[in-house]
C-alpha positions in Angstrom: -31.2 29.1 -28.7 -30.8 31.4 -31.6 -29.8 29.5 -34.9 -30.7 26.1 -33.5 -33.0 25.6 -36.5 -30.0 25.6 -38.6 -28.0 23.5 -36.9 -29.1 20.4 -39.0 -28.3 19.9 -42.6 -30.7 19.0 -45.3 -29.9 15.3 -44.9 -30.5 15.4 -41.3 -27.0 15.6 -39.8 -25.6 18.2 -37.5 -23.1 21.1 -39.0 -20.3 20.8 -36.9 -19.2 24.2 -38.5 -21.5 26.5 -36.4 -20.4 24.8 -33.0 -18.5 27.2 -30.8 -14.5 26.8 -31.4 -13.8 26.5 -27.7 -15.8 25.1 -24.7 -17.3 27.5 -22.1 -15.4 28.4 -19.1 -15.9 26.4 -16.0 -18.2 29.2 -14.2 -20.1 29.8 -17.7 -20.5 26.0 -17.9 -22.5 25.2 -14.9 -24.6 28.3 -15.8 -25.5 27.1 -18.8 -26.0 23.7 -17.8 -28.5 25.3 -15.2 -30.4 27.1 -17.9 -30.8 24.5 -20.4 -31.9 21.6 -18.0 -32.9 23.3 -14.7 -33.6 20.5 -12.0 -32.2 17.9 -14.5 -28.6 19.8 -14.6 -28.3 19.8 -11.0 -28.3 16.2 -10.7 -26.5 15.8 -13.7 -23.8 17.8 -12.2 -24.1 16.4 -8.8 -23.7 12.3 -9.4 -20.0 12.7 -10.1 -18.9 14.7 -7.1 -21.1 12.1 -4.9 -19.5 9.0 -6.6 -16.3 10.3 -6.2 -16.7 11.0 -2.4 -17.9 7.4 -1.9 -15.2 6.0 -4.4 -12.5 8.3 -2.0 -14.0 7.0 1.1 -13.7 3.0 -0.1 -10.0 3.7 -1.6 -8.9 5.4 2.4 -10.5 2.0 3.6 -8.8 -0.3 1.4 -5.7 1.5 2.1 -5.5 1.4 5.7 -6.4 -2.2 5.6 -3.7 -2.9 3.3 -0.9 -1.0 5.3 -2.5 -2.4 8.5 -2.2 -6.1 7.6 0.4 -6.3 4.5 4.2 -7.0 5.7 4.9 -7.3 2.2 6.4 -4.0 0.6 6.0 -5.3 -3.0 2.6 -6.3 -2.4 1.5 -3.0 -1.0 2.9 -1.1 -3.7 1.2 -3.2 -6.2 -2.3 -3.2 -4.7 -2.4 0.5 -3.7 -1.3 1.5 -7.4 -4.0 -0.5 -8.7 -6.6 0.4 -6.3 -5.9 3.9 -6.5 -6.4 4.1 -10.2 -10.2 4.4 -9.7 -10.2 7.0 -7.5 -8.0 9.0 -9.9 -9.7 8.3 -12.8 -12.8 9.7 -11.0 -11.0 12.8 -9.6 -9.7 14.1 -12.6 -12.8 13.1 -14.8 -15.0 15.2 -12.4 -12.9 18.0 -12.4 -12.9 17.7 -16.3 -16.6 17.7 -16.0 -17.0 21.2 -14.5 -13.6 22.5 -16.7 -14.6 21.3 -20.0 -11.7 23.0 -21.6 -9.5 20.6 -19.8 -11.4 17.6 -21.3 -8.0 16.6 -23.3 -5.4 17.4 -20.2 -7.1 16.0 -17.7 -8.1 12.4 -19.0 -4.5 12.2 -20.2 -3.1 12.6 -16.6 -5.4 9.7 -15.5 -4.5 7.5 -18.2 -0.7 8.0 -17.5 -1.5 7.0 -13.9 -3.7 4.1 -15.1 -1.0 2.9 -17.2 1.6 2.6 -14.8 -1.0 0.8 -12.7 -1.3 -1.6 -15.3 2.3 -2.2 -15.3 2.1 -2.9 -11.4 -0.5 -6.0 -12.1 2.5 -7.7 -13.8 4.8 -7.5 -11.1 1.3 -8.4 -8.7 1.2 -11.4 -10.6 4.9 -12.4 -9.9 4.6 -11.3 -6.1 2.3 -14.1 -5.8 4.2 -16.5 -7.7 7.3 -15.8 -5.5 9.1 -14.0 -7.9 10.4 -13.9 -11.5 12.6 -17.1 -11.0 10.0 -19.0 -9.2 7.1 -17.8 -11.8 9.1 -19.2 -14.8 10.5 -22.4 -13.1 6.7 -23.1 -12.0 5.2 -22.7 -15.5 8.3 -23.8 -18.2 6.2 -26.9 -18.8 3.0 -25.2 -19.4 1.3 -24.8 -22.7 0.2 -21.5 -23.4 -2.3 -20.7 -25.9 -2.0 -17.6 -27.7 -5.6 -17.0 -28.9 -6.3 -15.4 -25.9 -8.9 -12.1 -25.1 -9.1 -10.1 -27.1 -8.1 -12.3 -29.9 -10.0 -15.5 -28.7 -11.4 -16.1 -32.4 -8.2 -16.9 -33.5 -8.0 -20.5 -32.9 -5.4 -21.0 -35.3 -2.7 -19.4 -33.2 -0.4 -22.0 -31.9 0.3 -23.2 -28.3 3.7 -22.4 -27.1 5.9 -23.5 -23.8 6.2 -20.7 -21.1 9.8 -19.6 -21.0 11.8 -16.4 -20.2 11.0 -15.0 -23.7 7.4 -15.5 -23.5 7.1 -13.7 -20.0 9.0 -10.6 -21.4 6.8 -10.5 -24.4 4.0 -10.2 -21.9 5.8 -7.7 -19.8 6.6 -5.5 -23.0 2.8 -5.7 -24.1 2.0 -4.2 -20.9 4.6 -1.7 -20.7 4.3 -0.3 -24.1 1.2 1.3 -23.0 3.3 3.4 -20.3 5.4 4.7 -23.0 2.7 5.3 -25.7 -0.1 7.0 -23.5 2.3 10.1 -22.8 3.1 10.1 -26.6 -0.3 10.4 -27.6 -1.4 12.4 -25.0 1.1 15.1 -26.1 0.3 15.0 -29.8 -3.3 15.8 -28.5 -2.5 18.2 -26.5 -0.5 20.3 -28.9 -3.2 19.7 -31.8 -5.9 21.0 -29.1 -3.4 24.3 -28.4 -3.7 24.8 -32.2 -7.1 24.1 -32.4 -6.7 21.5 -34.9 -7.5 18.4 -32.6 -11.5 18.5 -33.8 -11.5 19.7 -37.1 -14.6 20.8 -38.5 -14.0 19.5 -42.1 -12.9 16.0 -43.1 -11.7 13.7 -40.7 -10.8 15.0 -37.3 -7.0 14.4 -36.0 -8.5 13.0 -33.0 -10.3 10.1 -34.6 -6.7 9.0 -35.9 -5.3 9.5 -32.6 -8.2 7.3 -31.0 -7.3 4.4 -33.2 -3.6 4.5 -31.8 -4.9 4.7 -28.6 -6.9 1.7 -28.8 -4.2 -0.4 -30.4 -2.4 0.2 -27.7 -4.9 -0.6 -25.4 -5.6 -4.0 -27.4 -2.0 -5.2 -27.2 -2.1 -4.0 -23.1 -5.3 -6.2 -22.5 -3.6 -9.0 -24.7 -0.5 -9.0 -22.2 -3.0 -9.2 -19.3 -4.6 -12.3 -20.3 -1.4 -13.8 -21.4 0.0 -13.6 -18.0 -3.3 -14.8 -16.6 -3.2 -18.0 -19.1 0.2 -18.7 -17.8 -0.2 -18.1 -13.9 -3.4 -20.0 -13.4 -1.6 -22.9 -14.4 0.3 -22.7 -11.1 -1.4 -24.9 -8.1 -3.6 -22.8 -5.9 -2.9 -19.5 -7.9 -6.8 -19.1 -8.7 -8.2 -20.1 -5.7 -5.8 -18.4 -3.4 -5.5 -15.2 -5.3 -8.6 -14.9 -7.6 -6.3 -13.8 -10.4 -9.2 -14.3 -12.9 -11.1 -11.5 -11.3 -8.0 -9.3 -11.1 -7.3 -9.6 -14.7 -10.9 -9.0 -15.5 -10.9 -5.9 -13.7 -8.0 -4.5 -15.4 -8.9 -5.4 -19.0 -12.3 -3.6 -18.4 -11.0 -0.4 -17.0 -8.2 -0.6 -19.6 -11.3 -1.1 -22.4 -13.2 1.8 -20.5 -10.5 4.5 -20.2 -8.5 3.8 -23.5 -10.3 1.8 -25.9 -14.0 3.4 -25.7 -12.2 6.4 -26.6 -12.5 5.3 -30.2 -16.0 4.1 -30.2 -17.0 8.0 -29.2 -14.7 9.1 -31.8 -16.6 7.1 -34.3 -19.9 8.1 -33.2 -19.0 11.7 -33.7 -17.8 11.0 -37.0 -21.4 10.0 -37.8 -22.7 13.3 -35.8 -24.5 11.1 -33.1 -24.1 14.1 -30.7 -26.0 17.2 -31.2 -24.4 20.6 -31.3 -26.7 22.4 -28.7 -26.4 23.9 -25.3 -24.7 23.0 -23.0 -22.7 21.0 -25.3 -22.4 23.1 -28.4 -18.6 23.2 -28.9 -16.7 21.2 -30.9 -15.0 18.1 -29.3 -18.6 17.5 -27.6 -17.9 13.8 -27.6 -15.1 14.1 -25.0 -17.7 15.5 -22.6 -20.0 12.6 -23.2 -17.2 10.0 -23.0 -16.0 11.3 -19.9 -19.0 11.1 -18.2 -19.8 7.8 -19.3 -16.1 7.0 -18.1 -17.0 8.2 -14.5 -20.3 6.3 -14.0 -18.7 2.9 -15.5 -15.1 3.4 -13.3 -17.2 3.8 -10.1 -19.0 0.5 -10.9 -15.8 -1.4 -11.8 -14.1 0.1 -8.4 -16.6 -1.5 -6.5 -16.2 -4.6 -8.2 -12.5 -4.5 -7.9 -12.8 -4.1 -4.2 -14.1 -7.4 -4.3 -10.8 -8.7 -5.8 -8.0 -6.9 -4.8 -8.9 -6.2 -0.9 -8.8 -10.0 0.0 -7.7 -11.4 3.4 -6.3 -14.0 1.4 -3.6 -12.1 -0.5 -2.8 -9.5 2.3 -2.4 -11.8 5.2 -0.9 -15.0 3.7 2.9 -14.3 4.9 5.1 -16.5 6.3 7.2 -16.0 9.5 9.8 -17.7 12.2 8.4 -17.4 15.5 11.2 -17.6 18.8 10.9 -21.5 18.7 12.1 -21.4 15.0 8.6 -23.0 13.8 7.0 -21.8 10.7 3.5 -20.4 10.8 0.8 -18.3 8.7 -1.3 -15.6 9.8 -4.5 -17.1 10.1 -3.7 -19.8 7.6 -2.2 -23.3 8.0 1.3 -23.6 6.2 -0.8 -26.6 4.3 -3.0 -24.0 2.6 -0.3 -21.7 1.3 1.0 -21.3 -2.1 4.0 -23.2 -2.9 5.7 -20.0 -3.7 5.8 -19.3 0.3 8.3 -22.2 0.9 10.3 -20.9 -2.0 10.3 -17.4 -0.9 11.9 -19.0 2.9 14.6 -20.4 0.9 15.2 -17.6 -1.3 15.3 -15.2 1.8 17.8 -17.3 3.8 20.5 -17.2 0.8 20.6 -13.4 1.5 21.7 -13.8 4.9 24.9 -16.0 3.5 23.4 -19.0 5.4 24.5 -22.5 4.4 22.0 -24.3 6.6 18.3 -23.7 7.0 18.5 -23.7 10.7 21.1 -21.0 10.6 18.3 -18.3 9.9 18.4 -15.5 12.5 15.1 -16.0 15.0 12.3 -13.5 14.6 13.7 -12.8 10.9 10.5 -11.9 9.0 10.0 -13.9 5.4 7.9 -11.1 3.6 5.3 -13.2 1.5 2.1 -12.4 -0.4 
């Protein structure tokens, strides 16, 4: 390509000022990829759509299974939102791959979806515990260490007794991400529209935005692990619901989609990504970040299937038969989480019954 020899400065770094201000349009980008990489370009562009089709097929199967087997509305909503974040990220990331001018807008939309799915994780844990009151009652005696991931090394942090206040702190650590992601995204879109997001002179504004993104992601990941530290103290919670694996999946997808942007911004600051076709435009690090995110989220989606599409989670629901005796689908009551019995008593109150035997027959008690 003309001028490629002059793209490096004397000290061996790339001169970003000679990069195109805008990325090519979708039709031009595909042509440039084919011309630059040949058969390799075909493979490069074909991998994300193939992964997307596989992930959509997996999600539709998960959705069919959950809707078919689960009687709990809260459980269904949380599981479908969380599992849906993987195909959502892949779908928007794949579209952004073929339309590089949308590399700021589409990942922003997927991050909004993911932020709400992260908030659903909080309510999923409460659902497993039998509700907010049940969760707090069962963990008020628990000493909670504050040196959680990603602050494991801060052993000087004290231990505290769990309470409603601690649980609300964990909730707002997660929920702040739902608020901050749209705020940062709007700023990025405005800067992009004004061609100031990737300034070729000095430090890019995108680097500072990535720092704030990352801080929000770190706080959110801390909230995940604080909830996990508390919930795992409930007897049978880890064994029956594998919350460690669920928490790890949420932490990793948050890291990949929100924190990694800082890593790519720092690499771009040190001119790691060359300004050459087909990525000879400013902000080309977004294209590399987006492609890496697609590959990583696909792998995480396969792992998440193991921990979120579990028979033990979905079918562990109590109900009353015509003989007024309590059974569990595929499980004996002695194997149930203690919250199952709590939920039955709570549900009886909603009917105004003073005697547990006064519960209407065939009344289903929805329990995760």
